[in-house]
Steps between C-alpha positions, in 0.01 A plus 500: 500500500409740215848677554693191503325392153592832339848504618546144391351570158737799443813312609434210277397729206840680516694173524293332219557806283871486555515125440389544140626854445790389278299282256326778298827704515721233344476639139600853595757402754660273224529811286624758756739275680610325179478133601339218280137417558594139601694641797210691615328207680771499759363824640192317583675194620748715727204623710355146529834352594556762770161419646550126496831523663377715791147370550585156618696651787330828560153330563610268786724786656206733500301247712729591788461884456221751509341469171389866478868619541619241235229627260591862538882449485460261199265730317740803562783301353285396203409859437857623500612222275224556243577883498871417447422313186408822342852621528647195300647594157626163405371140485733341771424775753122470449539111517667534828240751643213277392664209691511713808151616463388144492686422816331791669152402376515167652571642847189727504225350282451171681430676832167610353376142455633399837368812699137472386420172686691640805268797512168396353251253649500175326148536330621829338855393383385383155308844443809701600739286299314612192634853535871412439391248231301774336814732522709250289216468246446865459864562460493307187188691381628861598860490642676328207333720222573808701864409511488441123341852453755656729799328316386688186638825668817345654602149594579627850164640566321170585763415754478840665131498505468165669795554733357832592155373571649218705696747708188689569330171588774424751407805695143410482562155630709648792200724589192279418591142495351311793723390788610136489596302795881395523582147420524279800843410630628182341601221739859393476493126449863462599415612864182294539138545397435764761804708462499827292769635278668794656816699439789429728679781673851399364606552133546127478152438627345745253711320216375157619143633511527627141650171377230291681235719330650461167532123531146481647360690208679298236382178679151627515483602131621163395264305727219717388556443118582127558167452679305686221655291216440184693158525359522322154283752332700803598769471233268442225270787601774751525669373180157530318468857636854583398425389142180696491666823622799448261259507206279778651801726550656421158193649336474804741876583485521511113167604373630866502783409295284301256261802469774745428675264254208345296214771553723816527350617819670773684512517893157664534347245253661214710358662811147497363532136374624377841214678663248309284659175604493613857130569484448139391707378805301721732175370372609155537605555855164666571293219325710210640325459831161499336617233253672292771162483702328344184762288339714230655861622566647213303294568190576878538880435522477260196297733304753780567797311367294396176450870431863584563611214263250587236559873495863491535533268207356774267630808684809536267273500198343826594486740196450809692511644852130466535506126464808478725326685780173316466673158542714636791196666650322160523806306621569735786126522592514126538826526692340748745209264559704172551809646681341460851456122421889472476532656842226288643661180377839621643347583841328170519834328531525585869322670789794550739749656250286739294748779551780282352263423210428869441867582493576215249201608292645837454849358442355263246329788307816707480688190405276474202567860418860436513483216255266677278744803463798260441345282238266755348757763395702272256159354366380853424841588329543164304153402399272715273204676649367357823526138406799408714338635814156354425629143423705520825185623687295200349763248631481647844125512526463132359765379757334700784151351408653147490660539846179637657296206361750248608508644849119467525450876502212483265312289734347767714 
């Protein structure tokens, strides 16, 4: 399973790098494409909106197909869309391409999480799952700063570099990714529990078959989500997670703009600063399991929110880049440690619908990114320094903590 772990790490590293690629580039893109900084948040939101729109449907559809093929096709589309962003010379073209990139990312990336339990023995699933998780974490440490460094040469270079590497990765996946069994044929409820869906020979039969499949899929989606949210904790858990991710993304999306505006950092300086923050996140992710083994999960979650609220309350007071990076280093180290607790709480909602929960978790995260981009841009433009964003983040963190506590998530 070593090969599966390495390939999963690389896929999620490239997707994670692309997810945050725009954030450190907003200052230079604003200058070169001549759009106001407040508008820049939409470039982050467009990717997230595309991901959310596609994920809710692409996930269930992929359950009926060969996941290896879906992964390769989706990743190839993602690679092409990312590279195409490098040819954009105006805000609206880049906005549209980022939307398309999000659509493509939502086709391929969820397959990694679904394939691992399909190929790996139960007792080793958690260990192999650590590889794609590490890919996302390391993308913050290395991928985003590398994108910032490359943008110092050209704003097109980061997109070409990530897209090119992804295209190479497509070939690697085709040659090296393990075989995955085809999805079982789905019974057609309209013909009895034992009947199988098949294509009729006539055009009319094929049309009816397609219509039946579409209606069946829509019905299954509605039934699945209705069953999940029949649990009274589901809405509160997902809303709490949405508020947390909105605050988290508001900071990450606009720190580059803040660093450039208030501390005069260029793209290389921003890259180094983001790398320092990424080191904190990585250390937290590494130390998190050790802490969770010694501290109750409820206390750890509560402690994490106390750190967020305390440090974000003073972040905008930073008098220099050293102070700002130090505070963000600590907050993202805590984030890396407590993040698995959010996933654990969400997965505890159900046993039979964990795939649905995983899809909704990703959608909720990107919905938070969307809200952060929409709200954070005007706050950066209208409020001095970083005060608008930090006050907004404080409100999100306090509301999220209140919902977690009210739902009993601290009692574990």
